[in-house]
C-alpha positions in Angstrom: 29.6 -13.0 4.5 33.2 -14.0 3.1 34.0 -17.2 2.3 38.3 -18.1 2.9 39.6 -20.4 2.6 41.2 -20.3 5.7 39.5 -23.0 8.7 39.5 -20.0 11.8 36.3 -18.1 9.4 34.7 -20.8 9.6 31.0 -21.8 11.8 32.8 -24.3 14.3 29.8 -26.3 14.6 29.9 -26.6 10.7 33.0 -27.7 10.1 32.6 -30.2 13.4 29.9 -31.4 11.0 32.1 -32.2 7.7 34.7 -33.9 10.4 31.6 -35.1 11.5 30.8 -37.3 7.6 34.3 -38.3 7.8 36.2 -35.2 6.3 39.7 -35.3 6.8 40.9 -31.8 8.2 43.4 -31.6 6.1 40.7 -31.4 2.6 38.9 -28.9 4.4 42.2 -26.8 3.8 42.4 -27.5 0.1 41.4 -25.3 -2.7 37.5 -26.8 -2.8 35.7 -24.6 0.4 32.9 -25.6 2.0 31.1 -22.3 1.3 30.7 -21.9 -2.3 28.5 -25.0 -2.1 26.6 -23.9 1.0 25.8 -21.1 -0.2 23.9 -20.8 -3.2 24.2 -18.2 -5.4 20.7 -15.4 -6.5 18.6 -16.2 -8.5 18.1 -14.2 -12.0 14.9 -15.3 -12.5 13.7 -14.6 -9.5 15.2 -11.5 -8.8 13.9 -10.3 -12.0 10.2 -11.4 -11.4 10.2 -9.9 -8.3 10.8 -6.4 -10.1 8.1 -7.3 -12.5 5.6 -8.1 -10.4 6.9 -4.6 -7.9 6.4 -2.5 -11.3 2.6 -4.3 -12.2 1.3 -3.9 -8.2 2.7 0.3 -8.9 1.2 0.3 -12.3 -1.9 -1.0 -10.4 -2.3 1.8 -7.3 -1.3 4.7 -10.0 -4.7 3.9 -11.5 -6.6 3.2 -8.7 -6.0 6.8 -7.5 -6.7 7.9 -11.3 -9.8 6.2 -11.5 -10.3 7.3 -8.0 -9.6 11.2 -8.6 -13.2 12.3 -10.1 -15.4 9.5 -9.2 -14.6 9.0 -5.6 -12.2 12.1 -4.4 -13.7 15.1 -7.0 -10.4 16.5 -8.0 -8.6 16.5 -11.1 -5.6 16.1 -10.1 -3.5 13.9 -7.6 -0.1 14.6 -6.6 1.9 11.6 -5.4 4.8 12.3 -4.0 8.0 10.9 -5.2 8.4 6.7 -4.6 5.6 6.8 -2.4 3.8 3.6 -5.4 7.3 2.1 -5.1 7.7 1.8 -1.8 4.6 0.6 -0.9 4.6 -1.7 -3.8 7.6 -3.1 -1.8 6.1 -3.5 1.5 3.1 -5.4 0.0 5.2 -8.0 -1.4 7.2 -8.4 1.7 4.1 -8.6 3.9 2.8 -11.3 0.7 5.8 -13.3 0.9 5.0 -15.2 3.5 1.4 -16.3 2.5 0.9 -20.0 1.2 -0.1 -18.2 -2.2 2.1 -14.9 -2.2 0.8 -12.0 -3.9 -1.8 -14.3 -5.8 -3.8 -14.9 -2.1 -3.7 -11.0 -1.5 -6.9 -9.0 -2.0 -6.7 -5.6 -1.1 -8.3 -2.8 -0.3 -7.5 0.7 -1.1 -8.7 3.8 1.5 -7.7 7.3 1.5 -7.6 9.5 5.1 -8.6 13.1 4.7 -8.9 14.9 8.1 -9.9 11.7 10.4 -12.0 10.7 7.6 -10.9 6.7 5.5 -13.3 6.9 2.1 -13.0 3.9 0.6 -11.2 4.5 -3.2 -11.2 0.4 -4.4 -10.7 -3.3 -4.0 -7.4 -4.9 -5.9 -7.9 -8.7 -6.6 -3.8 -9.4 -7.6 -5.4 -12.9 -8.6 -9.0 -13.3 -9.3 -8.2 -17.2 -10.1 -7.3 -18.1 -6.5 -9.1 -18.2 -3.2 -7.9 -15.2 -0.4 -5.7 -15.8 2.1 -5.3 -12.6 3.2 -6.4 -9.1 2.9 -4.1 -5.8 2.9 -6.3 -2.6 3.7 -3.4 0.6 2.5 -4.3 4.0 4.3 -2.8 6.7 1.6 -2.9 10.0 3.9 -3.8 13.7 2.8 -0.7 16.2 3.2 -1.8 18.4 5.8 -0.3 21.9 3.7 -3.1 24.8 5.3 -1.8 26.5 1.6 -4.0 24.3 -0.3 -6.9 24.6 1.4 -6.7 28.2 1.8 -5.6 28.6 -2.1 -8.8 26.0 -2.7 -11.0 28.4 -0.8 -10.5 31.1 -2.9 -10.5 28.8 -6.2 -13.9 27.8 -4.9 -15.7 31.2 -4.5 -14.0 32.4 -8.4 -17.0 32.6 -11.5 -15.4 29.4 -13.0 -15.0 27.6 -10.0 -15.2 23.6 -10.9 -15.9 20.4 -8.1 -12.8 19.3 -10.2 -10.2 22.1 -9.5 -9.2 20.9 -7.1 -6.3 19.2 -6.4 -5.5 16.7 -3.7 -1.6 16.2 -2.3 -1.4 12.9 -0.6 0.9 12.6 2.0 4.5 10.1 2.3 3.2 8.4 5.1 0.5 5.5 4.2 -0.6 2.1 6.4 -0.7 -0.6 5.5 -2.8 -3.6 7.7 -2.8 -7.8 6.9 -5.2 -9.9 8.2 -5.0 -13.3 8.0 -8.0 -14.7 6.5 -7.3 -18.2 7.1 -5.6 -18.3 10.3 -5.9 -20.2 13.6 -4.9 -17.3 15.3 -6.5 -14.1 13.3 -2.8 -12.1 12.9 -3.5 -9.0 11.8 -0.7 -6.9 10.8 -0.2 -3.1 11.2 2.9 -1.0 9.5 2.8 2.2 10.1 4.9 4.4 7.5 
């Protein structure tokens, strides 16, 4: 919305509200613009805080994948598409924005779907001092490239083969399921990306 000094571009309901409050119609056209005071300036501290929170969440997700690659996935490398963890972090922040405690009330279960089977990787508690108000289940998906399976088949037959030589490639798609823990409705939101 662009605020101007002309009455024709103003919301008629707001103008009638001003008139009901006793403002003289001539004063509405003066240098004083009502919309300058109604539309708040963006809070720079809030924007910086959200960016910092997003970066912290990205690090949590990357650490989860890093820890899981040798312990639960049995591979030496996990290739993550560019901006995947950033997209996930932004979606997590968006889904937590309507919650009473925000992201602090979140428990996230991180899984990986390989050939239609979900493997549990980790459980991330965003703030252990807050009672969780909702759960998110994040499901990473494996990239379905025939060449990686073909390559792994040959490498596994070599004399220097090791279970940790495998490279896991994640797809750019993921599933995020939100379950409210303290809702009478028991709302579940599923997002496929």
